[in-house]
C-alpha positions in Angstrom: -0.1 -0.2 0.0 0.8 3.6 -0.2 2.7 5.0 2.4 1.0 8.0 2.1 -3.1 6.9 2.3 -5.2 8.7 4.3 -8.2 7.2 5.5 -10.3 10.4 6.4 -10.2 13.6 4.4 -10.2 15.7 8.4 -6.9 17.1 8.7 -5.5 16.1 12.0 -3.4 19.4 12.0 -4.6 22.8 11.2 -3.9 23.7 7.9 -4.0 27.6 8.6 -3.9 29.7 11.1 -6.9 31.2 13.5 -8.8 33.6 11.4 -9.9 35.3 14.9 -7.6 35.6 17.4 -8.5 36.4 21.4 -7.6 40.6 21.5 -7.0 42.1 24.9 -9.8 44.9 26.3 -7.9 47.4 27.0 -9.2 50.1 30.0 -10.8 52.8 26.9 -13.2 49.9 25.9 -14.2 48.6 29.0 -15.1 52.4 30.0 -17.1 52.5 26.4 -18.8 49.1 26.8 -19.7 50.5 30.2 -21.1 53.8 29.6 -23.0 52.2 26.8 -24.7 49.4 29.2 -25.5 52.2 31.4 -27.1 54.4 28.8 -29.5 51.7 28.4 -30.0 51.0 31.4 -30.8 54.9 32.1 -32.8 55.1 28.8 -35.1 52.3 30.1 -35.4 53.6 33.5 -36.7 57.1 32.2 -38.9 55.8 30.1 -40.3 53.9 32.9 -40.4 57.3 35.1 -41.9 59.3 32.6 -45.1 56.6 32.6 -45.7 56.8 35.9 -45.3 60.3 35.9 -48.1 60.3 33.2 -50.2 58.3 35.1 -49.7 60.2 38.6 -50.3 63.7 36.8 -53.8 61.8 35.1 -54.6 60.7 38.7 -54.3 64.0 40.2 -56.2 65.8 37.5 -59.1 63.5 37.9 -59.2 63.5 42.1 -59.2 67.8 41.5 -62.0 67.3 38.9 -63.8 65.3 41.7 -62.6 67.3 44.4 -64.0 70.6 42.5 -67.4 68.7 42.0 -67.6 68.1 46.0 -66.6 71.3 46.9 -69.4 72.8 48.8 -69.9 76.1 46.4 -72.0 78.5 48.8 -69.0 78.1 52.0 -66.6 79.2 49.4 -68.5 82.3 48.4 -69.0 82.7 52.3 -65.6 82.4 52.9 -64.5 84.6 50.2 -67.0 87.3 51.4 -65.3 87.1 54.8 -62.1 87.3 53.9 -62.8 90.3 51.5 -64.3 91.9 54.6 -61.2 91.4 57.2 -58.8 92.6 54.2 -61.2 96.0 54.5 -61.3 96.2 58.9 -57.1 95.6 58.1 -57.4 98.4 56.1 -59.3 101.0 58.3 -57.3 99.7 61.5 -54.2 100.6 59.5 -55.1 104.0 58.9 -56.6 105.1 62.1 -54.7 107.3 64.0 -54.5 107.3 67.9 -54.0 110.9 69.2 -53.2 109.4 72.7 -49.9 108.7 72.0 -49.1 112.2 71.1 -50.9 113.1 74.0 -48.7 111.0 76.4 -45.7 112.5 74.7 -46.9 115.8 74.9 -47.7 116.0 78.7 -44.4 114.9 79.3 -42.2 117.5 77.4 -44.7 120.2 78.8 -42.7 123.1 81.2 -44.5 123.9 84.4 -44.2 127.3 83.1 -46.5 126.9 80.3 -49.7 126.1 79.7 -52.3 125.4 76.9 -55.6 126.9 75.9 -56.7 125.8 72.9 -55.7 122.3 70.9 -56.7 121.0 67.5 -54.7 118.1 65.2 -55.3 117.2 61.8 -53.7 115.0 58.8 -51.5 117.4 56.1 -50.5 116.0 53.0 -49.8 112.0 53.2 -49.5 111.0 56.6 -48.0 113.6 58.5 -50.0 114.5 61.9 -50.1 118.2 62.8 -50.6 120.0 65.6 -52.3 123.5 66.3 -52.1 124.9 69.8 -52.8 128.5 71.9 -50.6 128.6 75.0 -49.5 131.4 77.6 -46.1 131.3 79.5 -44.5 133.2 82.7 -42.2 134.5 80.2 -40.4 134.7 77.1 -37.8 132.3 78.4 -40.3 130.0 79.3 -41.3 129.5 75.3 -37.6 129.1 74.9 -37.4 126.4 77.3 -40.3 124.9 76.3 -38.6 124.9 72.7 -35.4 123.3 73.5 -37.9 120.4 75.9 -40.0 120.1 72.4 -36.9 119.9 70.3 -35.4 117.0 72.3 -38.3 115.4 72.1 -37.8 112.3 68.9 -41.5 112.1 68.1 -41.7 115.9 67.1 -40.4 116.3 63.5 -40.6 120.4 64.1 -42.2 123.2 65.8 -42.8 126.9 65.0 -43.8 129.3 67.6 -45.6 132.6 66.2 -47.8 135.3 67.2 -45.6 136.1 70.3 -47.5 138.7 72.5 -48.4 140.2 75.6 -51.0 139.1 77.3 -52.6 140.4 80.4 -51.2 139.6 84.2 -47.4 139.8 82.0 -48.0 136.5 80.7 -47.2 135.8 77.2 -49.6 134.4 74.6 -48.5 132.4 71.4 -49.3 130.1 68.9 -47.8 126.8 68.2 -47.6 124.1 65.4 -45.8 120.6 65.4 -45.8 118.0 62.9 -45.5 114.9 64.8 -43.7 111.4 63.2 -46.7 109.9 61.8 -46.0 106.6 63.4 -46.2 107.8 67.3 -50.1 107.9 65.7 -50.5 104.5 64.2 -52.3 102.5 65.5 -51.0 99.3 66.2 -53.1 96.6 68.5 
């Protein structure tokens, strides 16, 4: 027999080298694959989350519609009217002027040798409070002392003494206008 006779057509040794060789994966490759997998997982998660949020929005919308149907319109109207009345009362109270605070500050600042015979007050432009007084003093020095005492009172913005005249019994009569800080006349409960 022939020495080179083959009993099988299947080769026993590889005739060619491997076509596909295993390649080593570097850090960049691992990073790229990891980012790709993470982005796919994140996309799926966001898709599911958006569906959940849409369902929640629809559920809350239907709850709001149901609550509007069940709301007592009469009670809501009464509460709204009460709120409007309360707002009007707050405005009135905030605009209310109280003269008692001024009178306390005024009384503590009056000199013993000065007496007042007339008192009138009112609001000027804006919220300033103007107080007009007529009075008598034992002399010009008493009026000067009174002006000095009033000038140290932080609640009195300005004061004007006018019509200084000698009256009966050696007294000096005068007119006084005081512009008062509006905060002293503000009502605050």
